[in-house]
Every structure is written in C-alpha cells, then in structure tokens.
N, C-alpha and C positions, 0 to 999 in steps of 0.2 A: 849933390843932394844926398841925404841919407834916407834910404827907402827900405821899409820892411814889407815883404810880400808874404801874406798869410795864405798858405796852400801851395803845395809843390806838385799839383796836378798839371794838366796840360797847359791851361792858360797861365797859371801862376809861374811855373818853371820857365816857360818861353819868355814871359814878360820880365822875370827876374834876370835871366841871361841877357835879354835885349837891353834892359836899362843899365846893367853892369857894363855891357860892352860900349855904352856911350859915356862911361866915366863916372857913373854914380856908385856909391857904396851901398850894396844891397845885401840884406839878410833875408834868406828864404826859410820860412818857418812852417813846419808841418808836424802833426802829432804822430805820424807814421814813422817810427824809428828806422825801420828797414829801408824805407824810401830815402830818408835823410842820410843814412849811412852810404848808400850808393852815390847820391849827389855829391857828398863831401869827398868821395874818392874820384869824382869826375866821370861817373858812370850814370848816364841818364836812365831813369826807371821806365821811360817810354821810348819807342822808336820814332825818331824824327830826323830827317836829313840834316846833316852837319851839326846836330845838337851836341854830340859828344865832344867834338873839337872845340866848339864855341864855349861849352861849359868848362872844360879844362883850362881854356885860355883865361877866362875871367877869374877862376879860382886861383890860378897861378899868379895872376896880376894882383891878387888880394882885393878884388872888387866884389866878390860874392862869397858869402859864408852861409852854410846851411845848418839848421839845428831844430830841436824840438822845444827849446826854451824861448818863451815869449819876451824875455828881457831885452832883446834887441829892439823891441817896439819903443821903449823909452828913449826919448831924444830924437826920434825919427821925424824928418820933415813931412813925409808922406807914409801912411800905413795903407797898403793895398789889400783888400779882402778878395781873395781869389779861390775860395773853397767851392766844393761841389753844391749844386742845387738840383738834385735829381727829382724825377717825377714820382708823385704818390699814385696809388692805384686809380684815383679819380681824375688824374691828369694835372692836378694842382702841384705847386712847387713845395718841396720839402726844404724848409729853412732852418732845420736843426743845426746844420754845420755853420750857417751864418750866425745864428744866435750864440752858439758856443764860442766861435772865434771872436765875435764882438765883445763878449763878456771878458774873455782873456785879455783883449786889447785894452778895454776900459781899466782893468786892474793895473796894467802896466803904465798907462798914461798918468795915473795918480802919482807916480814916482818922479815926474818931471813937469815943470811948470811951463815948458815951451809950447807954443801953438803948433798943433799937428793937423794935417788934413787926413781924414779917413775916407779913402776912395774905394768905392765898390767896383770890382772887376768881374765878380760873379754875375751871371745873368739872373736878374730878379725882376719881378713884375712892377709896373708903374706904381709908385707910392711906397715901395718897400724900404728904400734907403732912408726916407724921411720918417716913416711911421714905425719901422722896426729897428733899423740900425741906429738912427739918431738917438732915440730914447735910451738904448742900452749904453751907448758911449757917454751920454750925459751923466750917467751914474759915477763917472770918474771925477766929476766936479771940475774938470779942466776945460780950458778954451780949446775949441777944435772947429774945423770946417768939414763939411760933407761934400763929397763929389761922387759922380758916377762916370766911369770910364769904360764903356763897353768894349769888348775885344771883338775883332773881326778877323780872327786867325783861322786859316784853312789848314786842317791836318794834312801833312805831306809837304806843305810849303809855308809853315808857320813862321819860321825865322825870317824868310824873305818878306812875308806879309808884315811882320813887325818892323823890319828895317825900312821898307818902302810901301807904306800903307796907301790905299786909295783915299782914305779920309780918316780923320781923327775926330771923335765926338766926345765932348766933355760936358757933363752937367755939374753946375756949381751952386753952392748955397749962398755965397756972398762974394764980394769983390776981392777980399784978401785971399780966399781960396782960389779964385780964378787967376790971380796973379801968380800964385805958386804953381798951379797947373800949367799956365802958359810958359813958365820957366822950364818946367819938365819937358814940354814938347816943342820948345823953340827951335831945336836942331832938326826937326822933322820937316821935310819939304813936301807938303801935300795940302789938300783942302782940310780946313779945320773949322769945326762948328762948336762954339761955346754956347750953351743953352742952359735951361733949368734942369734939375735932376730928373723930374718925372718924364720930361720929353726925351732925355737921353736914354732912360730905361725903355721907353716905348720904341725908340728908333731901332734898338737891337732886335726886339721881337718883330717889328714890322718888316725889317730887312730879311729875317729868316723866313717869315711867312711868305713874302713875295718870292724869294728864291725857291722855297718848297713848292709853291703853286706853279712856278715855271717848269720845274722838273716833272711834276705830276702831269701837267698838260702836255709836255713833250712826250712822255711815256704813253699817255692815252692816244695822242695823235699817231704815234708809231703803231700802236695796237690796231687802230682803225685801218691804217695803210696796209698792215699785214693781212687783215681780213679781206680787203677789197682788191688786192693785187696792185698796190702802188708802193714804190720804194720810198720809205720815210726819209732817207738821206737826201734825196733830191728835193723832197717837199721842204725839209728843214733848211736846205740851202736857200731856197726861194724865200722862205719865211724870214730867215736871218738877214736877208738883204734889205728888209724894211728898217729904216733908221730908228723907228719908234720901238722896235723889238730887239734888233741886234742878233749876232750869231752865237752868243755864249749860252751854255747850259741848255742846248737843244738836242743833245745826243741821248737817245733812249737807253734805258738800262733796266736793272732789276729793282729800281726804287732807291730812295735815299735812306741813309742810316747815319750812324755816328752819334755824338753826344749832344748835338745842338738842334738840328732841324726837327727830328721827331718829337722831342720833349717840348721844344719851344712852341711848336704849332699847337700841341695839346694844351699847354699851359695858357696860351693866349685865348684859345677857345673856351677853356674853363673860366678864365678871368672875365671874359666877355659875358658868359652866362651869369656869373655872380653879379655883374654890373647891370643885368637886365637887357643885354643886347644879344640878338639872334645872329649867328655868324655861320650860315650854312656852307659857305665856301671853305672855311677853315676845317669844318668837320669832314667835308668831302675830300680834302687833301689827304687827311689821315686815312680815310677809307680807301681811297684810290691807291695810296702808297702800299698799304697792307696787301691789297690784291696784286699789285705789280710784283711784289716780292715772290709770288708763286707763279709768275708768268712762265718761267722756264719749265716748271713742273707741269703746267697745263699743256705746254707745247709737247713735252716728252710723252705725256699720257696719250696724245693723239698719234704718236709714232709707234709706241710699243706698250704692252702691259709692264708696269713697273715692278710688280711683286717678283721677288727672287732674282732680280737683275742687279748686276754690279754697276753702280753709277759713280763716275768720277766727278768730283767737284773741284774746279780750279779757282782759287781765290776765296779767302775767308774774311779778310778785313773788309770794312765797308767801302774802302777806296784804296788805291795803291799808295805806296810810300808811307804807310802807317800800320801799326799792329793793333789798331782799335777795332774790336768786333762788336762794340755796342750798337744795337739795333741793325746790325749787318743783315742784308738780304740772305746771306748764307745761312744764318740761324734758322729763319723760317723755312727755307728751302730744304735744309737737311732734316729738320723735324718732320716735314711733310713726306719726304722720301722714306724715312724710317717708319712712319705710320703706314705707308703704303706697302711695306714689306721689302724694301730695297736694301741691298748691302752698299754702304757708302765708303768710298776711299777719297780722302781730301788732301789737298796740298796748298800751302801758302808760304811765301818766303819768310814772313815775319810773324804771322798771327796764329800759328798752330798751338803755341803754348796756352793761350787763353781759351782756344776752342776745345782743347783736350779737357779742360775743366768742365766745359758745358756738355760735351759729347765724348766721354771717355771710352765708349765701346766701339766707335767707328775706327776704321783703318786710316792711318796717316802716312803719306808717302814721303820719300826723301827728296824727290824732285818731280817736275811735271811729267816726265816720261814714265817714271815708275807709277805715278798716279793713273796714267792712261792705260798702262799695260793690262791687257786682258779685260778691259771694261766693256760693258754692253752699250754704254752711251757716256758722253762727257758733257758737263755743264760748265761753261766759263762765266764766272760771276764778277771777278775783279780784274781790271786791266793792268796787271803788273807788267813791267817791261820784259820780264822773263818769259811771259806768255806770247810775246810778239814774234812768233815763229812763222815760217812760210806755210802755205797750204800743203806743200809737198811733205814738210816735216810732220804736220798733223796727220796727213794721210798715212804716212809710214807708221806712226804711233798707233793710229786708231783702226786702220784697215777700213772695213765697211761700217764700223760703228759710227753713229751720228754725233756731230759736235753741235751743241746748242749754245749760242753765243749771245750773252746779254750786252756785250760791249762792241760788237762789230769790228773785231780786230782784223778781219780778212775782207778783201773785196770779193763779193759773190762770184764774179766771173773767174777770178783766179782759183777760187775754191772748186768751181765746176770743172775748170781745165785740169786740175789735179785729181779729179775724181773723188773729192772729199764730200762726204754726206753732211752738208753744212746748212744749219738753220739759224740765222741771226734774228734777233728781235727787230721788227720793223721792216723786214724784207718782204717784197711782194710775194704773195703765196702763203697759205696757211697749212702747216703740216697736218 
C-alpha cells in the first residue's frame, strides 16, 4: 500500500517506520524542516530504542521518504493524520494542527480521483473525526473514507509495541474503508476490534483514564503504607495476586507524566463537563498526580531544611528509555526545590537537552557520580538502568547524605546493611 503519514512526531514517526518495515511505501510529512532533514538522513529527532537502525533500514530500502511537501498525499491509499493535539489552558484539546493538516490533505486529494482513506492517528475526543476532520476533507470534492486508528505506543518500547501490539482498534465509516484497513493490519497477529469511529476515539481516552487511575491509586496506597508503617511492596504483591487486578502498574513513584496520560485525563474530564456529566474520579486523578509529583520534596522537607542545600536530582525524563520531559515529575520537583532556595544539580542520560531549555540556571552533571558529589541529599526520580547501582556504590558516592528514591531501586535491607541513609517511597516508616 501507499501510505502518507502527516506528522513526524512520536506517534507519526514510529508508525511510519513500522508500516514501512512491513513492506508499505510510506511518505512521512511534517512542516518542521529541521525535523524532516534529520529523518531524511536517518537520524531520529527523538530518542527511542532501536529507532535509528530501523529508520535507516527502511530509508535505504526505499520504503520511507520524508518531506515537507504534501504532494505525496495524492494517490495514497491511506492518509494518516498523526499531528499533535496538545492541551489548552482549560484542559480542552487544541485542534489547530489537525485542522491545518486536514486542509492541506484536502487540497492534495483534489489532484487525484482515487479513493483514499483518511485515518486519524492523533488522539481526539469522540466525535472529532466525523464532525471536524470529515467536513474539511469533503471540501476536496473527492471520494474518501474516514477511519480512527488510535495508537497504544509506550515511549521506551514503542517499536516493539507497534510490531507486537496487545490489540488493534479501528473505527471505520463504511465497509470499503474497513476492507482497506483490514488489509493494512492483516499481517498483525493480535486481537483486533473493528468498530465505529466515535467508539474507537473513546477507547483511547478510556484506556488512558483507567491506566492513570491505577497509577494514582497505587501511589496513594504506597503513601498510606509509608505513614502507618507497612511496606507497600508486600501490599502490592498481595493485591496483584488477585486475577481481577493483576500485578502490572502497581509500583509507586513520583506520578505519571509524558504526552498522553496527563492531557488525556484532563481532556476527557473537560469533555464530560461540556456534555453535562460530572466525573469526580477523573478530576481526582489529576489532583492526586500533581500532589504525588512533590512527594519526594515533602519527604526531604521532613529530613532537613531545604534552603541553601545542594540537592541532586537523578532522572529528568518522565520515564526511562526516552528523552521526553513533557509533564515529567522532575519539572514540578525542580521548580519546588528552587522556590525553596535549594541549589539543584541534575543528571539524565538523554533528557538534559530539553531540561536545559526549561531550567538554564541549574547545574547539569556529566554522570550520576558527578551529580551526587558533594550533595546534601539526592532524589532519584527516573529508573534509568544507569542508576541501578549497589547500595555500597551509593553509600560511597553519598556518604551520610540521604537518598530519597521514587522508584525503589534498592532493597531496604541491603541499603541498611551498607549504612546508606535510604528513604524510598512506600517503605514503612515516615521520615
């Protein structure tokens, strides 16, 4: 098939590389010339495991081309819209990029009389594809079908998620569109749900809301355990043995971040309000997550006065194996530390470039040891493999300075044996 992917961001580029790897001819289109220049040279503009090698492979095979020109839309079997849908201040979704992309697509479809499917890959609220995208594409005067193909790609494992998905959800406007989309996904061996467009849009939001609620509840449970002297790890082990709940995403941390969960929960809550529905749980998830992002600061403040202390922050990306700092807990944590008068030294294997733009005045270390050197306390935010050191190594680097750990990378008993001043989230005992 000939596929045009509009948007070379995270979802767009991963999808383009994935489909090209399955033998399709893919054009990746983006208005950002610098991003397209990198992609054309086989250099990913984002950090993602194995993406560089996979990108160069499909480019060398002639399966993927990148450009700023929308002319590749003409004659495409499927045009995939994968542009950003960021949050507006009130939590609603900014559709300006969607409208702009669809207008450009409509102009190109006029040049060819072939039937094309316009498939939304961007996360949009129920009704958007049919009420916003459809009318814009109709201006082309050409025959087309509409589809919604939500992505369920986890940053840090996005290519493997594309190759071996848990499920594929496709919303279609008509039988012809469904036949084309079935052909696109026929080589994927997984559960597939073909449904209507509005339902497919809602599935994406509902999935992220359920996941966000699970993370928030795991964090709040860990906080209770820490207060009352119970180890949350043992509690969650017992909870996860229930087949109705399962063991996944029960590890406490500093809250969720990234490009999806925070904005999608807010957007769904805002959409519910506009629909006349009260959703207190969704609002509570956002409130709980904002509070959790400052949990390490709260713990640190109980140990020492923060003003004029040198505080090391290990991990800036919202999760390991990505350079994405969007909504990262480290953002809120660093801001709070600076407001309290602390001097901050930070280190992350991949995300320091973006963080320098946000906090140009703080110190950035060359590695984890340099970051810890001479600090009064260390806060571990992101569980990068580089930080999986022994308790003895941390003791050597920190001396008597406390290590506050959002990811529980050490067993409390081994930390105690090494003489490390160790305070993980969810451990029995409140500093």
